[in-house]
C-alpha positions as a printed NumPy array, in Angstrom:
array([[ -3.894,  12.228,  33.505],
       [ -5.389,   9.374,  35.698],
       [ -6.471,   5.912,  34.878],
       [ -4.128,   5.952,  31.588],
       [ -2.65 ,   2.699,  30.606],
       [  0.932,   2.089,  31.226],
       [  1.699,   1.336,  27.783],
       [ -0.192,   4.446,  26.445],
       [  1.43 ,   6.74 ,  29.309],
       [  4.983,   5.572,  27.678],
       [  4.063,   6.429,  24.377],
       [  2.681,  10.169,  26.049],
       [  5.428,  10.809,  27.795],
       [  7.43 ,   9.866,  24.961],
       [  5.934,  12.045,  22.49 ],
       [  5.56 ,  15.355,  25.06 ],
       [  9.503,  14.89 ,  25.714],
       [ 10.15 ,  14.876,  21.917],
       [  8.153,  17.751,  21.524],
       [  9.55 ,  19.442,  24.514],
       [ 13.188,  19.087,  22.836],
       [ 12.678,  20.049,  19.075],
       [ 10.544,  23.137,  20.442],
       [ 12.884,  24.185,  22.963],
       [ 10.065,  26.557,  24.497],
       [  9.995,  28.224,  21.21 ],
       [  6.616,  29.923,  20.215],
       [  6.058,  28.256,  16.757],
       [  4.829,  29.173,  12.831],
       [  2.372,  26.717,  11.467],
       [  4.921,  25.43 ,   9.073],
       [  7.219,  25.134,  12.011],
       [  4.653,  23.243,  14.129],
       [  3.786,  20.873,  11.276],
       [  7.675,  19.92 ,  10.934],
       [  7.85 ,  19.236,  14.724],
       [  5.255,  17.673,  14.444],
       [  6.542,  15.453,  11.692],
       [  9.976,  14.617,  13.882],
       [  8.327,  13.624,  16.651],
       [  5.89 ,  10.962,  15.209],
       [  8.86 ,   9.64 ,  12.764],
       [  9.527,   6.54 ,  15.745],
       [  6.036,   5.675,  15.618],
       [  5.845,   5.177,  11.595],
       [  8.525,   2.768,  11.48 ],
       [  8.483,  -1.386,  11.284],
       [  4.767,  -3.607,  10.891],
       [  3.297,  -5.088,   8.241],
       [  4.962,  -5.121,   4.416],
       [  3.121,  -3.887,   1.357],
       [  2.922,  -6.212,  -1.977],
       [  2.973,  -2.81 ,  -3.519],
       [  3.112,   0.759,  -2.318],
       [  2.507,   4.039,  -4.757],
       [  1.668,   7.626,  -4.47 ],
       [ -0.548,   8.811,  -7.394],
       [ -2.592,  11.882,  -8.275],
       [ -6.2  ,  11.952,  -8.615],
       [ -7.852,  14.73 ,  -9.876],
       [-11.083,  15.605,  -8.195],
       [-13.114,  18.513,  -8.512],
       [-11.267,  20.502,  -6.414],
       [ -7.797,  19.966,  -8.131],
       [ -5.035,  17.485,  -7.952],
       [ -4.845,  15.413,  -4.587],
       [ -1.955,  12.803,  -3.977],
       [ -2.748,   9.566,  -2.725],
       [ -0.795,   6.573,  -0.966],
       [ -2.244,   3.632,  -1.881],
       [ -0.896,   0.181,   0.187],
       [ -2.063,  -3.339,  -1.135],
       [ -1.628,  -5.795,   0.749],
       [ -1.569,  -8.653,  -1.75 ],
       [ -4.989,  -9.195,  -1.789],
       [ -7.375, -11.134,  -4.386],
       [ -8.851,  -7.969,  -7.112],
       [-10.795,  -6.413,  -7.204],
       [-10.456,  -5.446,  -3.433],
       [-12.267,  -3.795,  -1.324],
       [-10.724,  -0.826,   0.472],
       [-10.492,   1.847,   3.058],
       [ -9.915,   5.368,   2.299],
       [ -7.688,   6.788,   5.173],
       [ -7.527,  10.388,   6.823],
       [ -4.634,  11.154,   9.331],
       [ -5.714,  13.291,  12.168],
       [ -4.038,  16.239,  13.27 ],
       [ -6.507,  18.849,  14.405],
       [ -6.59 ,  19.8  ,  10.154],
       [ -3.606,  21.472,  10.683],
       [ -0.971,  18.86 ,  11.553],
       [  0.451,  15.652,  10.467],
       [  0.472,  13.809,   6.881],
       [  0.418,  10.568,   4.806],
       [  4.287,  10.015,   6.246],
       [  3.303,  10.215,  10.122],
       [  0.24 ,   7.496,   9.888],
       [  1.609,   5.018,   7.538],
       [  1.905,   2.991,   9.515],
       [ -1.087,   2.796,  11.152],
       [ -2.548,   2.693,   7.643],
       [ -0.51 ,  -0.649,   6.644],
       [ -1.535,  -2.282,  10.14 ],
       [ -5.161,  -2.059,   8.355],
       [ -4.629,  -3.275,   5.103],
       [ -2.504,  -5.925,   6.105],
       [ -5.264,  -6.701,   9.309],
       [ -8.258,  -6.068,   7.441],
       [ -7.   ,  -7.68 ,   4.267],
       [ -8.168,  -4.906,   2.005],
       [ -6.096,  -1.64 ,   0.454],
       [ -5.632,   1.31 ,   1.96 ],
       [ -5.984,   4.529,   0.582],
       [ -4.126,   7.759,   2.421],
       [ -5.418,  10.879,   1.237],
       [ -2.881,  14.045,   1.512],
       [ -5.822,  16.373,   1.822],
       [ -5.293,  19.963,   2.137],
       [ -4.037,  21.832,   5.771],
       [ -5.771,  24.326,   7.496],
       [ -5.734,  27.288,   8.268],
       [ -3.878,  27.774,   4.886],
       [ -7.012,  25.73 ,   3.347],
       [-10.104,  26.31 ,   5.612],
       [-13.451,  24.909,   5.853],
       [-14.935,  23.389,   2.924],
       [-11.627,  23.008,   1.114],
       [-10.362,  19.218,   2.897],
       [-13.914,  18.121,   2.814],
       [-14.335,  18.818,  -0.778],
       [-11.123,  17.085,  -1.679],
       [-12.144,  13.841,   0.35 ],
       [-15.479,  13.967,  -1.985],
       [-13.42 ,  14.084,  -5.211],
       [-11.59 ,  11.268,  -3.947],
       [-14.121,   9.225,  -3.301],
       [-15.758,   9.759,  -6.298],
       [-12.13 ,   9.308,  -8.344],
       [-12.069,   5.948,  -6.763],
       [-15.082,   4.693,  -7.636],
       [-15.077,   5.954, -11.075],
       [-11.152,   5.304, -11.672],
       [-11.212,   2.666,  -9.195],
       [-10.912,  -0.789, -11.416],
       [ -7.704,  -0.23 , -13.278],
       [ -5.838,  -0.091,  -9.497],
       [ -7.649,  -3.324,  -8.761],
       [ -9.947,  -1.572,  -6.195],
       [-13.793,  -2.583,  -6.007],
       [-15.946,   0.498,  -6.149],
       [-18.78 ,  -1.293,  -4.603],
       [-16.987,  -2.296,  -1.311],
       [-15.026,   1.097,  -0.091],
       [-15.348,   2.322,   3.348],
       [-14.06 ,   5.69 ,   4.638],
       [-12.148,   6.238,   7.691],
       [ -9.963,   8.064,   9.743],
       [ -8.257,   9.451,  13.451],
       [ -9.488,  12.782,  15.003],
       [ -9.961,  15.562,  12.18 ],
       [ -9.505,  12.786,   9.78 ],
       [-12.859,  11.034,  11.297],
       [-14.305,  14.394,  11.438],
       [-13.647,  14.629,   7.041],
       [-14.71 ,  11.283,   7.201],
       [-18.255,  11.274,   8.604],
       [-18.493,  14.444,   6.594],
       [-17.878,  13.676,   3.22 ],
       [-20.457,  10.892,   4.09 ],
       [-23.225,  13.227,   4.867],
       [-22.14 ,  15.228,   1.519],
       [-22.187,  12.491,  -0.909],
       [-25.751,  11.487,   0.441],
       [-26.752,  15.015,   0.362],
       [-25.245,  14.993,  -3.272],
       [-27.902,  12.033,  -4.043],
       [-24.937,   9.515,  -3.903],
       [-24.746,   7.378,  -0.802],
       [-23.879,   4.327,  -2.409],
       [-20.334,   5.379,  -2.508],
       [-19.624,   4.798,   1.115],
       [-20.79 ,   1.232,   2.403],
       [-18.673,   2.044,   6.098],
       [-17.264,   4.594,   8.258],
       [-14.719,   3.392,  10.748],
       [-14.23 ,   6.533,  13.004],
       [-11.375,   6.477,  15.776],
       [-11.562,   9.178,  18.184],
       [-13.195,  11.663,  15.93 ],
       [-14.242,  15.276,  16.165],
       [-17.811,  15.875,  15.978],
       [-17.908,  18.961,  17.976],
       [-15.662,  21.504,  18.934],
       [-17.74 ,  21.916,  22.342],
       [-16.356,  19.914,  25.506],
       [-17.583,  19.573,  28.192],
       [-16.104,  21.23 ,  31.519],
       [-15.309,  17.608,  33.379],
       [-13.711,  16.557,  30.318],
       [-11.508,  19.172,  30.101],
       [-10.267,  19.224,  33.379],
       [ -9.859,  14.994,  33.818],
       [ -8.251,  14.619,  29.849],
       [ -7.338,  18.242,  28.474],
       [ -4.467,  19.667,  30.624],
       [ -0.805,  19.99 ,  30.111],
       [  0.626,  17.194,  29.072],
       [ -2.557,  15.707,  27.839],
       [ -1.945,  14.307,  23.364],
       [ -5.116,  16.479,  22.76 ],
       [ -5.511,  19.869,  25.217],
       [ -8.052,  21.831,  25.953],
       [ -6.342,  24.544,  23.948],
       [ -5.464,  22.899,  20.969],
       [ -8.849,  21.502,  20.684],
       [ -9.603,  25.442,  20.313],
       [ -7.116,  26.467,  18.231],
       [ -7.957,  23.323,  15.85 ],
       [-11.136,  24.002,  15.162],
       [-10.581,  28.044,  14.744],
       [ -8.002,  26.516,  12.154],
       [-10.456,  24.593,  10.332],
       [-13.76 ,  26.756,  10.367],
       [-13.416,  29.838,  12.342],
       [-15.517,  30.782,  15.566],
       [-18.709,  31.802,  13.86 ],
       [-20.921,  30.385,  10.499],
       [-18.548,  28.5  ,   9.232],
       [-17.903,  26.097,  12.608],
       [-22.229,  25.928,  12.542],
       [-22.288,  24.177,   9.126],
       [-22.797,  20.526,   9.951],
       [-20.475,  18.981,   7.599],
       [-17.632,  20.848,   9.501],
       [-19.573,  20.268,  13.25 ],
       [-21.094,  17.032,  12.471],
       [-23.022,  16.545,  15.958],
       [-25.567,  18.81 ,  14.38 ],
       [-26.311,  16.776,  10.912],
       [-29.06 ,  15.077,  10.018],
       [-28.016,  11.6  ,  10.032],
       [-30.54 ,   9.136,   8.417],
       [-29.246,   7.485,   5.456],
       [-25.3  ,   7.411,   6.3  ],
       [-23.243,   3.786,   6.101],
       [-22.249,   1.35 ,   8.985],
       [-20.197,   3.048,  11.356],
       [-17.621,   1.981,  14.071],
       [-16.28 ,   4.043,  16.641],
       [-12.922,   3.882,  18.052],
       [-13.263,   5.495,  21.717],
       [-10.851,   5.896,  24.3  ],
       [-11.677,   5.963,  27.529],
       [ -9.346,   8.78 ,  28.588],
       [ -9.978,  11.78 ,  25.905],
       [-11.579,  15.15 ,  25.598],
       [-13.333,  13.797,  22.436],
       [-15.42 ,  11.006,  24.352],
       [-18.383,  12.119,  25.815],
       [-19.563,  13.89 ,  22.209],
       [-18.565,  10.161,  20.588],
       [-21.011,   8.348,  22.987],
       [-23.824,  11.527,  22.231],
       [-22.846,  10.417,  18.205],
       [-23.579,   7.392,  18.801],
       [-26.993,   7.91 ,  20.411],
       [-27.496,   9.989,  17.786],
       [-26.774,   7.853,  15.011],
       [-28.825,   4.536,  16.605],
       [-32.016,   7.112,  16.523],
       [-31.375,   7.697,  12.871],
       [-30.973,   3.925,  12.353],
       [-27.548,   3.861,  11.766],
       [-25.964,   0.305,  12.416],
       [-23.19 ,   1.483,  15.269],
       [-20.346,  -0.82 ,  16.723],
       [-18.611,   0.926,  19.443],
       [-15.795,  -0.204,  21.955],
       [-14.482,   2.264,  24.459],
       [-10.985,   1.411,  25.163],
       [-10.097,   1.498,  29.328],
       [ -6.8  ,   3.656,  29.648],
       [ -6.535,   4.578,  26.175],
       [ -5.979,   7.996,  25.214],
       [ -6.232,  10.204,  22.177],
       [ -4.011,   8.859,  19.901],
       [ -3.467,   6.174,  20.758],
       [ -3.457,   3.567,  17.935],
       [ -0.22 ,   5.346,  16.773],
       [  1.478,   3.231,  19.631],
       [  0.956,  -0.559,  18.122],
       [  4.318,  -0.934,  18.302],
       [  4.484,  -0.516,  22.113],
       [  1.014,  -1.184,  23.449],
       [ -1.427,  -4.235,  22.915],
       [ -4.32 ,  -2.42 ,  23.856],
       [ -3.662,  -0.077,  20.217],
       [ -3.295,  -3.587,  18.767],
       [ -6.219,  -4.608,  19.673],
       [ -8.18 ,  -1.572,  18.592],
       [ -6.925,  -1.715,  15.486],
       [ -7.728,  -5.606,  14.947],
       [-11.347,  -4.078,  16.204],
       [-11.28 ,  -2.308,  13.441],
       [ -9.952,  -4.63 ,  11.636],
       [-12.344,  -7.164,  11.789],
       [-14.97 ,  -4.446,  11.448],
       [-13.821,  -3.671,   8.085],
       [-13.951,  -7.651,   6.508],
       [-17.545,  -7.958,   8.066],
       [-18.367,  -4.403,   6.662],
       [-17.123,  -4.458,   3.107],
       [-14.367,  -7.472,   3.092],
       [-16.725,  -9.964,   1.566],
       [-18.183,  -8.909,  -2.208],
       [-22.389,  -8.69 ,  -2.369],
       [-24.063, -12.133,  -4.442],
       [-25.776, -12.062,  -7.71 ]])
C-alpha cells in the first residue's frame, strides 16, 4: 500500500506474517479464524497503562446475559464512562484482543471503560449484537451507580464493526425515545456501508491490507447477509436519518478502504446538525490504533480521542 507510515507498516507486516505462520495456507473455519486472530493479536494487547481495578461481570439485558469487562483507572466517582465495542467484522476478536486499547482510553481520558462481549456473526446475525449493546447501555444507565458510574455521562465507541454498532445503538435508542442515555460517539475507522469505491478498493484493499476488499464483503455477509437486512439503516447506518444523535468524534486513517464512507458520513452528520470532530491520520491504515506500543501516530490518535472524551463527557453537569 502506498503512503503508509513506517511504524504502521511494521505493524501490518508483523500481523500478516503471523497470520501466514499460524494458518500455513489452510482454509479455516470461522472458529479457527477466531483462534488464529486471538494468537495474532496477542502481542499487541500486552503492556500499557495499569488500572486500579479490572473486573468481568454479567449484565442482564433484554437479549440475555452479556459479559462486560470494566476497567477503572482510579478516577473520582461517579465517573464518566466509555462503553467500548471491539472491531473484527462482527466475526472476530474479543475483549482480550482489545484489552490494551480499552486501558489506553481509560487512562488517557480519565474515564471508566466498559468493554462489551457481544455475540459474533454469522452465528448471531443482525440485530442480535446491536440489541445486546442497546441492552448494556440501558443496564449501565439503570445499575451503573453501584459500579461508580455516572449514568448522565456515558459515551459509546468502538473501532471498525464496533463503530458501526456504536452509532447503530445510538440510533436505536433515539428511535426508542431514549437519546439521553448516550452523550457522545467515538467512532474509529467505522463500518457505515458495505459499498466502497473501486478506487478505494484498488488503492487500499488489495492483498496484504489489514482490511481487504474481499474481507469487506465477507464480514458484511456474515453480519447482515446480502439482502433486506443489509439495507436496514441500523445495520447500514449510512442510510439512516441522523438528526438527534449526540456529538461524534471520527478517527479516520488515510490508507483505508473505509475512509471515503467515513468522510461521506461526516458530511451527512453535519447536514443533520450533529456536532462532528474529525481527524484524518496521514499514513495510517485500518486497525492502526492497535499498534500503539510502537507507533507515535497511533498514540496521537488515541490521545486525540481521549481529549475529545474529556471535553464531551468528562465534566459533570452543573446545577
